[in-house]
N, C-alpha and C positions, 0 to 999 in steps of 0.2 A: 582452306580454299581447295587443297588437294582432295580431301574427302568429299567436299561438295561437288567438285568436278567429276569424281568417280561415281557419285550417286546420280548425277545428271545423265551421264552416259549410260549407266546401267538402266535407269528408268526409261530413257529414250529407246533402248533396245527392247525393253519389256513392253512399253506402251505401243510401240510401232508394230509389235508382233514379230520383229526380226529375230528375237531370241529363240523362237520356236525352231528356227533353221540352224541352230548352233552345230548340229551334227554335220551339216553340209560344209561348214567352215572350220571344223575341228582341227584338221591338219595345219591350216593357215594360222589359227589361233595359237597353237602350240609353237609353230615356227616364230611368230612375232614375240611371244613371251620368252622363248629361248634366246632370241637375239638380244632382248633387253637384259636378260640375266647374264648373257655372255659379256655384254658391255660392263656390267657391274663386276664381273669376275676379272676381266682383262685390265680394267681401269680402276680396280679397287683402291689402289694407292695413288692414283693419278686421274681423278675424276675431272672430266672436261665440263660437266655441269653437275650440280648437286642441289638437292631440295632442302629447304629450310621451312618446313611446314609448321602450321599452327596445330593446335589440338593434340599435343603430346606425341607427335611423330618425329622420328629421325629421318635422315635421308634414306636409310635402308628400309625402314618400315613404309615410308611414303612410296618408295619405288616398288616395293613388293605389292602394296595395294594397287598401284598402277598396273603392275604386271598381271595381277589376278583379276582386276575388274575393268579399269579404264581401257587397257589395250585390247582385251578380248571383246569388250562391248563395242569398241571402235571398229575392230575388224569385222564383226558381225554386221554392224550398220553399214559400213563402207561397201562390203561385198554384196550384201543383200539388196541394196538400192542402186548398185552400179548399173548404169544404163546398158541395155542389151543391144540397142541399135543406135546409129548416128554417131559418127566420129566427133562431131562438134559437141554433142551432149556428153560424151565420154570425157573429152578434154576439159570441158567446163566443170564437170563433176569432180574430176581429179584435182583441178586447181582450187575448187571450192573447199575441199578437205585440207589441202595444204594451207590455204589462207586461214581456215578455221583453227587448225592446230597451231599455226604460227601466232595468230591473235591470242589464243588462250595462253600460250607460252609467254607472249609479250606482257600480258596482264599479270601473269605469275612473276615475271621478272620485275616489273614496276612495283609490285607489292612485296618484293623481297622473298618470294617463295622459292625462286630458283636463282642460282648465281652461276656465272661462267668462270672458267679458269683455263690456263694454258693455251690461250688464243681462240677458244671457242666463243662465239657470240650468236646473236639472233640470226644473222645472215647464214651462218653455218647450220643453224637449226632448220632454216627454210630449205637449204640444200638437202639436209638429212630427211626432212619430210617429203621432199620430191622423191628421193630414193626409197623411203619407207613405203609410201603409198603405191609407187610403181611395183615394188617387190611384193606387196600384198596381192595386187592384181595378178602379177606374174606367177606367184606361188600357187594361187588358186587354180591357175590354168596349166602351169608346167613347173612342177616342184624342182626338177633338176636344173632348169634354167635359172630359177630363183636362187637356188643354193649357190650356183656359180656366180651370179650377180652379187650375192651377199658376201661371198668369200673375197671377191675382188674389192668390194666396198670396204669391208673390214680391214683388209691389208692396207688399202690407200689411207684410210683414216688413222690407223696405227702409225703409219709412216709420216703423214702430214703433221700429226700432233705429237710425234716423237714419244709415244707411250712406251715407257720402260718396262715392258711386260716380261723381259728376260730375267728380272731380279728374282 
């Protein structure tokens, strides 16, 4: 299911033509992938969510595939089709992506592809997606502000979930 989801997002980026603008979003793609890798580094012994994919993948390989395919494809699609005008359209678009990602994760959860630990649950994932899609938009417009937002977010999450990263 993880590989299937990655293929769907990659094909959507290719078929829509959004992939052609990858250079416009390169910095934000790297930022998003780095954030995901940072989670895996800081929480390597204390994962709040982990993948249990089918098709011969471990959490590490599934997350690496997501880091290299699903997340970049998602960033390209999200930023490429982000409405230029109309605050209402922008808000609806933003929440549509949060609902979409949350729904995908819920399907993964119900099928046993993802599990939660240490107090994390689908509600925390929804909060996370709110921050993630806001930070993608922000990073594309103001890298510095996005980095500050991300630093504060990471510190809060580490404290809330009592991640023992000092070990």
